[in-house]
DRENKESE-916721 format. One record per residue: x, y, z of N, C-alpha, C in turn; residue in three letters. Coordinates in steps of 0.02 Angstrom, whole numbers, plus 50000, padded with zeros to 5 digits. Each point is the difference from the previous one (the first is absolute). Layout:
XYZXYZXYZALA
...
***
This chain:
493664926851362499485001149961499775007550002MET
500145001649933499585007149993499535001949989LYS
499624994149974499185001349976499725000450057ALA
499865005550035499645002550050499335003050010ARG
499574997750025499235005849985499764997850088ILE
499615004349991499645002150073499404992650005ILE
500014997550054499674992850032499575000849947ALA
499415006550032499314998449955499924998949946ALA
500535005749940499814998249945500384994749973VAL
500514995950031500404994449967499484994550026CYS
499415000750055499604995649987499444999849951SER
499865006449983499364999749964500294997149919ALA
500485000649998500524999149938500034993349970ALA
500184995350059499954993450020499364997549984VAL
499415000950029499505001150004499684997749926ALA
500355004949978499625001349909500574997549941LEU
500344995550034500564995749973500305004249954GLY
500095007150006500695002749975500745000550020CYS
500545002449981500544999350019500125006750018GLY
500735001850032499975006350032500085004949932LEU
500374998049944499875003549957499395005649968SER
499634995750052499065003849975499505001450058GLN
500544999450050499755006050068499995008149994SER
499335000250042499865007349998500255004250066VAL
500155007449985500255002950066499245002350059SER
500084999750055499755003950021499755004150023ALA
499525005849980500135007650018500825002649990ASP
500154999049953500495003449974500704996250027GLY
499964995550030500524996150034500484996249951GLU
500805000450020500264999149938500234994550029MET
500034996449930500094990850001500504997449972VAL
500374995150036500764999249966499774992649958SER
500435000649931500174996749961500564996749987TYR
500314993449975500794999349969499885001549921GLU
500615001249976500015002649938500074992549952PRO
499414993950022499994995549944499615002049939THR
499974996449952499755001349927499154998550020THR
499864997950043499345001350023499645003950013GLU
500615005250039499895007150003500075007149953ASN
500695000149970500365004049958500214994149917VAL
500075006049972500374998449939500485001449980LYS
500574996449976500714998450030499955005449934THR
500615003449993500205005349977500804997149969LEU
500244998249933500454998749977500414990850026GLY
500505000050023500364993950028500144999950102ARG
499404996150021500035001850086499964994350029THR
500054997650063499974993450010499685000550099TYR
499624994450014499665002550041500104993350031TYR
500555002050081500414995650030499424998050059ASN
499414998050003499484998150032499895007650079GLY
500115005149974500005004250057499955006949970GLU
500445001849948500205007049978500174997449922SER
499995005049946499995000149940500685002849965LEU
500374998049989500565001749974500295001749950TRP
500055004349993500355002549931500795006049973PHE
500144999949963500665006149987499915003149951SER
499944996149946499975002249928499675007249998LEU
500155004349928499745006349997499324998650009THR
499465006050015499355000449981499694993150007ALA
500214995950039499854992650035499425003350092SER
499394998949995499794998550042499324998550014GLY
499425001050043499404995849994499435006749982ALA
499424999549986499465002050000499504997449998GLU
499345004150051499604998550014499315004850001TYR
499404998450003499425004949991499654998750094GLN
499725004750012499534999050045499445007450016PHE
499514998550042499325004949994500045003950089THR
500245006250008500395002850059500155005149979GLY
500485002550060500415006949986500735000150011THR
500294994450063500405000150022500344994449994THR
500705001149965500224992049999500995000750035THR
500174996350005500644998550051500804994149958ALA
500355002249998500264993349976500754999350042ILE
500174995750017500724999050051500514994349968THR
500455005049976500694997549947500654998850071ILE
500204996049966500824997650041500345001549935THR
500565001350002500475001349951500834994150029GLY
500064998549972500704995050012500605003850008ASP
500894999150015500315002050041500225006649953GLY
499765001149951500175004549944499505009049970ASN
499314996650058499445003549973499615005050037ALA
500695000850027499995006650080500145004449985ILE
500015005949962500415006649993499675004849954SER
500035005850013499615006749969500255000849936ALA
500484997849977500255001949918500144992849989THR
500314995050009500184994749969499624994350016GLU
499454999650022499604992150039499394997949946GLY
499484999050042499554997549956499335007049987ALA
499945003149936499385002149994499474997249965ARG
499684999650055499064999749959499815004649985ILE
499385000949971499455002549978499334996350006GLY
499495004550003499254998050029499515004649936PHE
499944996750010499405002049930499144998050030PHE
499755005849960499174996150048499575005049938ALA
499714995249968499565000649923500285002349954ASP
500795000049997500215001949950500625005450005GLY
499885003650055500595004450016500364999250071LYS
500575001549978500594999550059499675004050072LYS
499734996250058499905007150041500584996250067VAL
500574998249991500615000250050500634996149962ASP
500375004850020500824996849968500324999850055ASP
500524992750025500255000750062500604994649996VAL
500435005550020500664994550003500134996350088MET
500074994250005499944998050058500504998650033LEU
499915004450064500565003550053499654993750053THR
499674997950015499724993650079500004995149952GLU
499914993350060499874993550011499634996350024LYS
499495000149993499504999749951499745008550006PRO
499885000949915499845006750013499065001049978GLN
499485001450051499365000049969499765007049969LYS
499804997649936499665008749963499314998249988ILE
499635008250034499344996950002499515008549952THR
499734993849951499595007249954499415000050005LEU
500125004950020499075006049997499804999849940ASP
499454998149977499874999149914499245006750011LEU
499705000350045499745007850022499294997049989GLY
499614998449923499534997049981499684994150037GLU
499394996950016499854992949992499804996349940ASP
500284998949974500014995749931500454994650007LYS
499834998749940500444994149985500765001049943LEU
500454999250044500585001949978500654995249985HIS
500215000549945500554994949982500855003150022THR
500324998150035500464998950033500634995849975VAL
500415005249982500834995349958500495001350059SER
500214993650050500765003750000500754997649962VAL
500425004249978500424998949932500535002250029VAL
500664994949972500515002350046500585005049941LYS
500055004250011500105002949955500755001449955LEU
500564997350078500624999249980500064994249981SER
500474998349990500464994049965500214995350037GLU
499904995649983500294991550028500604997650052SER
500555002049934500764998150048500125004650072ALA
499575006050022500105004750062499774999150034ASN
499174995250008499634999250061499544994449971SER
499654994750044499394997249988499595001250059SER
499244998449980499615004850062499474993050005VAL
499774999050075499234996649983499525004050034LEU
499364997649982499385004050038499874994350041ILE
499875003750073499874994450051499344998350006ASP
499655006549987499275001950024499705003649950GLU
499625000849968499215007449989499424998550045ILE
499885005250029499525001650038499535004549945GLU
499395001050021499385001149972499345003350028ALA
499765003749989499315001450024499554995649959ASP
500004997249973499564997149940500384993249979GLY
499594994549966500274994949997500435000049952ALA
500714999249992500314997749934499994994349950ILE
499905001549949500164993849943500335003149941SER
500584994849950500465000249960499625003649934PRO
500335004749963499795003049945500074994049958THR
499525002049930499984995749942500554999649973GLU
500044994149963500704998349954499775006649944SER
500585000249955499855005649946499954995149931LYS
499795001349980500114998349903500614996749976SER
500395006650012500904996749973500425000450063HIS
500444995749979500694999350033500525003149974SER
500535002650043500725002849963500394997650054ILE
500654995849995500485001950010500445002149970GLU
500415006650056500735003049967500754996050040PHE
500274998949937500624999350042500555005249974ILE
500295002150056500365005149977500755001550063GLY
500145007249985500645004950058499745002950024ASP
500455004850018499855007650048499405003749952SER
500004999149918499455004649985499404996150032ILE
499834995049984499334997350034499864999850074THR
500655000750029500055002650056499545006250029CYS
500295005449945499745005150034500605003850034GLY
500314998250013500755003049993500095008749995TYR
500055003850053499915006149995499475004149960GLY
499534999849992499295000249970499975007850044VAL
499934998850072499945008750021500505002950020ASP
500664997849966500575002850028500025008749977GLY
500055003950007500135006049997500385000149922LYS
500374997849979500745001449947500354993750000SER
500304998249940500394994949996500675002450046MET
500045005250023500395000950059500024996850064ASN
499454996450013499674995350034500224995150030ASP
500094996950045500164991349990499544995450024HIS
500314994850011499544994250015499565000050050PHE
499415000450025499635000250062499304996249968LEU
499974996450059499244995749997499505004650009THR
499975005950033499585004750020500005005349929SER
500274997249936499825003949944499804996349942THR
499974990950024499704997149972499334999149992GLU
499614998949961499394999549988499454995449950ASP
500104993049987499804996249956499345002049976GLY
499625004250022499365001349967500025005949956THR
500755003949999499965003149940500484996949969LYS
499994997149965500344996549975499754995949916THR
500335000549945499634996449939499674995250003TYR
500244995350063499594993750002499294999050040ALA
499985003850049499345002850034499755000649950TYR
500105006349987499405005149952499924997549938LYS
500334995049968499684995649946499374995050026THR
500204996650063499544996150028499255005250007ALA
500215004450003499435006050033499595000349927GLN
500434999249958499685002349924499454995649990LEU
500274994850005499634992749988499394998450054PHE
500145003650037499644996650077500234992049994ASP
500604998350028500464992950008500244999950068SER
499734994050027500454996750053500595001749978ASP
500714999450023500505001649983500554996650057TYR
500474996449997500945000050037500275003749974SER
500525003050033500635002749985500514995850029MET
500574996849946500554993750042500535005149974VAL
500285006950061500425005049973500544998350043SER
500725001149973500745001850067500235005049943TYR
500095005250052500585005349975500704998350017SER
500375002349915500744994549992499864995649971GLY
499494995450001500164994749957499744999949929TYR
500184992549977499924998949903500134993549986GLY
499954998949973499954993749937500704994550018VAL
500505003249964500564996950016500545004050043LEU
499855003850028500585004350058499405007450026SER
500394999650045499555005750037500465005350010GLY
499745006650015500445006649988500714998850013TYR
500525001349949500674999550043500315005649988THR
500565003150031500425005049995500714998649959SER
500154991350028500834999649984500044996349948ASN
499785000749946499894996449958500154991849983ASP
499744994950080499614996050015499444996449995LYS
499724994050011499495000349978499594996150070ILE
499555004750014499574998950048499654995050014ASN
499894994450005499804994549976499404998950068SER
500155003250055499785001050050499345003550010ASN
499755003249970499535003049952499634998849952SER
499434997650001499754995149948499434998250020ILE
499375001049953499265000950017499944991550002VAL
500394996849958499714991849989500194998750090SER
500375002450041500234995250060499425001650037LYS
499625003950003499285002950041499484998649984TYR
500064998749923499184999549962499564994550036TYR
500154996250023499614994450031499885001650068ASP
499995002950032500135001450058499375007450014LYS
499784999650056499595006050017500105006849985VAL
500914999350045500145007549984500744998450025GLY
500195005350033500755000350027500125004350022PHE
500375000750071500185005850041500724999850039SER
500275002350014500514999550031499844999950102TRP
499455003149999499865001450077499514990450001GLY
499964997250088499704994050017499715001250013TRP
499384995050034499325001350059500064993150021ILE
500274999650051499994993650058500374995149966ASP
500535002449988500404994649958500134997949948GLY
499395003849954499704995849929500145006649966LYS
500264998949915499965005049959499554999049930ASN
499505004549999499594998549938500224995549937ILE
500625001649996500294997249926499974991050012SER
499894998750075499924992950020499484996049970GLN
499395006049985499504995650003499914999249891VAL
499504995649987500024998849925499395003749983ASP
500105000249927499305005049984499334997149968TRP
499384997149998499654995149993499595004049947ASP
500304996149915500015001449948499504997649969PHE
499294998350041499614995049959499395003850001SER
499995006749975499645005849979500375004449970SER
500144998949914500485004249960499725006849994SER
500345005749986499965003149977499595001949925PRO
499595003149958499735000849930500735002149989GLU
500475004150007500295004749952500635000550064LEU
500664996649965500575003750043500345004649944VAL
500385006150051500375004349971500665000450031VAL
500615000049952500504999850020500435004749994VAL
500185005550043500645005649992500364999350022ASN
500454998149978500674995850010500755003449961LEU
500425000650026500594999949939500435007950025GLY
499665004050031500365007350014500674999750035THR
499894994950059500704998350023500534996249995ASN
499514995249930500564995449962500445004949968ASP
499575006349983500675004049958500575000750036ALA
499975000750051500765003350011500384995050028SER
499844992049988500534995250007500145000749909TYR
499464999749963500114998349937500575005249954THR
499505008450012500495001649950500445001649936LYS
499204998149965500304998049935500454993949971GLY
500194996650046500444994849976499594992149992LYS
500174997849938499734994749955499884995950048ALA
500554995450015500164995050029499355001650076ASP
499975004550041499655001550051499344999549973ARG
499815004549948499145002749981499904991749961ILE
500364995749988499994993849975499664996150077GLU
500324998750039500074997450066499225003250037ALA
499785005149990499455004450009499624996649978PHE
499965000449924499384997449966499744991950016THR
500514997450016499964990550007499585000950082ALA
500135004150034499904998650075499225004349991GLU
500005002949961499115003449979499794994649970TYR
500054996149982499654994949956499804994150057VAL
500465001150044499814995650084499725002150028ASP
500035005950000499475002250056499324999349953LEU
499785002149956499214999749955500024992250010ILE
500534994849993499744994150007499604995550093LYS
500255005850033499904998850082499265003750003LEU
499905005949964499305003049997499634993749983ILE
500144998749932499274995649966499994992350052ARG
500494997950044499964994550019499695001150054GLU
499935007450045499665000950060499275001649972LYS
500045003549937499305003249977499934997149924ASN
499794993150020499784996249927499555006049949PRO
499595002050020499215004149956500345006449990ASN
500355003150027500235008049989500195002649944SER
499725004549992500465003349937500345001550044GLU
500885002649949500425003450041500255006149939ILE
500005004550037499995006749964500965003650042LEU
500454999749958500805003050003500065006349989CYS
500105004350030499975006849997500945003450033THR
500115005949976500685002250017499805007249985LEU
500405003450025500205008349972499695005750054GLY
499974999250036499715006450036500705003650042ILE
500474997150028500465001650001500755000549943MET
499734997249958500764996249945499784994149946GLY
500015002349941499834995049951500664995650000GLN
500364998050011500644995449977499734996249973ASP
499794993450060500074993849988499294998149962LEU
499575005049990499464997449993499874996149912TYR
500595002649950500124993949929499994995450052PRO
500384998050038500274995950042499534992550022ALA
499475005850023499284998350027499544994449936ILE
500135005449961499704997449918500344993549992GLU
500525000349976500374991949999499724996050068ASP
499974998750042499964997450050499294998350000ALA
499415003049962499384997849988499904997449952VAL
500475001749935500084995149951500144991550007LYS
500475000150011500294994650037499684995850041GLN
499855001250052499334994950029499484999949954TYR
499905003749958499154999749961500344992549948VAL
500615001449975500284995249943500014993850032ASP
500155001150081500354993650026499394996650034GLU
499555002250016499454997750030499215000249945THR
500025002849968499295002949976499415002250031GLY
500445000950042499395002850073499845009449954ASP
499485001849977499725007649973499875003450044THR
499824999350064499415004550051500675002850029LYS
500465003749970500555006450009500065004649962ILE
499955006450007500335006949981500435002850029ASN
500285007049945500245002550040499725005850011SER
500455005050035499905010449988500615001450018LEU
500055007449977500655003250003499305006650026LYS
500635002450055499615004850040500295007549975PHE
499995004450001500155005249980500515002350075ASP
500535002749974500565002650046499645006650023VAL
499935000150082499855006850051500425006249960GLN
499355003350016500345009149992500015004550027ASN
500425003850031500165004050043499515004749989LEU
499725001249964499445004749996499584998150050GLU
499884993850007499384994950047500335001450049ASP
500475002350045500414998050074500324993650036GLY
500345000750031500354994149996499984999750091LEU
499904992850011500264997850056500635000050053GLY
500034997050064500394999650015500604994949961SER
500645002350009500404994349953499914999749920ASP
499725005749971499734999049909499434996850013TRP
499734994950047499414997849983499545001049980HIS
499494998049948499125002949984499745005450049PRO
499655003549976499485005850041499404997549991SER
499404999450042499524998150001499715002049904GLU
500285005349973499485000849917500614997449970LYS
500354996850001500444995649973499474995149970THR
499944996350084499694993550020499344999449966HIS
499645006149988499395001049981500204998749930ALA
500215003849961500214998249917500274992150002LYS
500224996350016500134995750016499514994849990ALA
499525000350049499414998350037499505000249928ALA
500075004149980499335002749919500284996049931HIS
500725001249991500654994149954499854993750006LYS
499874996450073500034993550014499444997849964LEU
499425003150038499005000849989499934997349949ALA
500365005949940499924999149929500314995749962ASP
500334997150028500204991549964499674994850034LYS
499815002050044499554993350044499444998649948ILE
499615007749994499515000349964500074995949929THR
500535004349986500124996149922500214993249971GLU
500224994850069500214995149996499324995750038LEU
499805001450063499294996850020499424999349986TYR
499775005349989499555004750007499525005250040GLY
500565000050058499545001350078499815008349992TRP
499515000650038499605007249990500235002050059SER
500335007449979500325003850036499585002950048VAL
499855001950065499415003450041500285006749993ASN
499385005750000500035005250016500195004650058ASP
500714997850006500455004050053500275002150008VAL
500095007850047500675000950005500504998850036ASP
500604997149964500474997350024500745006650005ILE
499925006249973500425005149984500065003050067ASP
500755001850029500105004350055499445004450037PRO
499865002450058499255002250022500325007949985ILE
500545001450079500485006349985500405002049941ASP
499935001749945500135003149919500715006650022SER
499545001950058500565007949978500734996150036SER
499684995550064500644996850048500464997849953SER
499704995649935500484997349942500135004049977GLU
499755006349987500405004649953500795002450031GLU
499635002150085500705002950023500644996450008ASP
499824992349989500474997250030500424997849925THR
499834998649947499715000649916500855004849987SER
499785006650056500195007249980500914999050034SER
499754996950071500594998650031500454996249972GLU
499824994549965500634994149993500295001849915ASN
499545005849979500245002349912500285004650024SER
500075004550065500635004650007500454997650008SER
500154992750044500474995550030500474997249937ASP
499644996549979500124997349923500355003549939ALA
499705008150011500225005149964501015000749995SER
499784998650099500675003350021500564994249994SER
499714994450000500484994049996500344998149913ASP
499355004049952500425001249927500355002249988GLU
499945007150034500475004849985500674995850034ASN
500004998850071500674996750032500454996349946SER
499634995649965500204994049955500265000549948GLU
499745006149975500235004349944500675004350014THR
499935005250044501004999350030500224996650025GLU
499974994650016500234994250032500424996849929ASN
499634998649917500024994649986500624999249963SER
500455006050012500654997049987500284996850007SER
500085000750046500324994050062499544995550026SER
499734998749973499524992550044499854994349938GLU
500214995750028499764994049949499174998349994ALA
499794999249957499285001249980499814989949976THR
499544996650008499724992949980499315001949951THR
500054996249967499495002749943499274993050032ASP
499445003650045499904996450041499065003049945THR
499955000849946499355002649966499674993250011SER
499235002749998499414996850012499884997249933SER
499704997049970499534995749950499605006349972ALA
499705002450040499335006449969500355004049989ALA
500655002550045500155006649986500615000949955ASN
500194991949980500695001549969500205006949937SER
499605001349965500075006549960500215004150024SER
499765002850065500115005750049500794999950039ALA
500244994749986500615000050060500494999849957ASN
500235009049995500565002749979500445003550064SER
499785001150050500565003850061500014993850049SER
500515002350025500454995650045499434996050074ALA
500364996950011499424994450058500485000750037THR
499714998250089500444997550029500174992950006SER
500294997450025499904993350005499754996050070SER
499884993850007499505000150059500634995850048ALA
500554998249976500284997750077500565007650010SER
499995004249939500245008250037499605001550054SER
499144998950004499825003850028499724995950065SER
500004991549997500104997950043500495000750070ALA
500555002449954500864998450055499765008850028ALA
499545003549974499915004750019499475003150048SER
499694997950010499134999150025499694995250025SER
499655000250045499734994950031499304998349956SER
499685008649997499374998749953500134999649927SER
499114998549949500154997449953500135005049948ALA
500514997749943500125007349956500074996649926SER
500025002949951499874999749933500235007449946GLY
499924994849958500115004949929499145005449976ASN
500255006349985499235002149959500215000249943LYS
499524997849960499925002649911499535005450017ASP
500285004349953499535006149961499594997349930ALA
499354998349976499894999749953499975004249971SER
500135000049936499725004149959499284999949976PRO
499864994349985499414999549943499295002750071GLN
500384999050084499305004350016500275005350078THR
500635000649968500265006150049499874997150088GLY
499784993349997499984997650063500694996250034VAL
500265003050059500634993850023499774995050045THR
500174993649980499964994050042500424998250004ALA
499774996650056500454996550042500324994149954VAL
500544997149998500114994949951500184993750011ALA
500534996449985500174993450004500034997950086SER
499634993050014500194996550052500575000650033ALA
500615001249918500674995850044500185006250031ALA
499825007049994500165005350043499505002850043ALA
499754996850011499205001950053499784991250042ILE
500435002650067499844992050025499755002050066PHE
499624993350035499625000150059500505000350050PHE
500075004250053500144999850046500104998250055ALA
499174997649990499684995550051500464994450042ALA
500414995449938500354994650028500595000250052SER
500215006349976500815003250030499705001250048ALA
499615004049996499825005750074499774995250056ILE
499454995449991499634997250060500594993050021VAL
500394995649959500554996150000500275002650051SER
500385006450004500395001550077499675000950041LYS
499305001950010499584998150052499804993950036LYS
499934997849954499564993150027500334993749969LYS
499964993650024500264995749982499414993350010LYS
***
């Protein structure tokens, strides 16, 4: 039993008819608490196993408040979580600001936060890295003041997605960097930022390389193992195990549905569909089935289907799927939104993934749509990247690399086969040759893509998902089974 307290204080609490979560420390003494819902508010999908709070998904974790100066959190990672570059990355926030950022390197690992001023603090423990590579347990929370869960917010959103929603490579220096969990940060994604704009509770159900019909594939064969519906009813999924158990064995409790479900899937599917009519038709049918699954589990939620940040190829198919679903069921609590394709001017993360600046732009676009459809009010909060100069430096580096790539493509265009992979948003600008995804996959383990120069804006955009693939599925599957 981890809920421990010095005998005198415990006796006093019992005499007052109070639970341990209401106990107070004596003379700054640290008090130990279990991470139960009596003591903490859970963030995203989590599972309390009787001793510890277990979670794996991006931006999942726990939040609590206490009056005092010091708190400590003890965390245990699964078999994959212990690594300085590819394990679990955990962020610690106090009063809305990140105060520590840790890659788990010990098992268990205790993180102590000295918050200085003796006052009411709100502390959040947030898993910054994605689900498949690790799950973690909060074993114990200590504080020099009584802890209690923070209040639920007025809105709630569930985000269902792939590596974009995971924050893959958002802290990478350039598109030439490759997959590391140490460069993932779910709190810099469009999903987390959208939740911030509405001061909303959130849950992020996302897996790099995953899709609706097919996960990312480089051999023209369907990848039916990496589809989101496989784990949608679970607390999470990880290749790592803890005491002979895997978090994917734990069912998620859908008794409390989110107000809104945002789906951002289809980019990885494009690596399989490749513009082929029969495959797009199959994708549309699977998307309809995914909508039905989401509706089954969330009978009262609004559903908003999105695509486009790394390519808009399958967005028309998503619109068709939404229409088919509405025609078949009569359910009108569903809409769609096409994101803008990311621009090189805004910088790029690892393996061509979105920069934080791109995520912020996407969050604003999504928030505008949510306000339009549902009347939610946006809060006065700044979600744009803090270090703008760093963003500009990264953008300059990426633009230089992109320019070099484009020159290379031009010089070799006479001898290289090209594939028409124009995105819907930039179809009028696709006059230059583009690299095929299969060629890129064969020559590199990093994500690749064609670049379209838009004559209307003069901005170089990263186009079709068919030529920009997620490296996560290919990279991590070689390392972990």
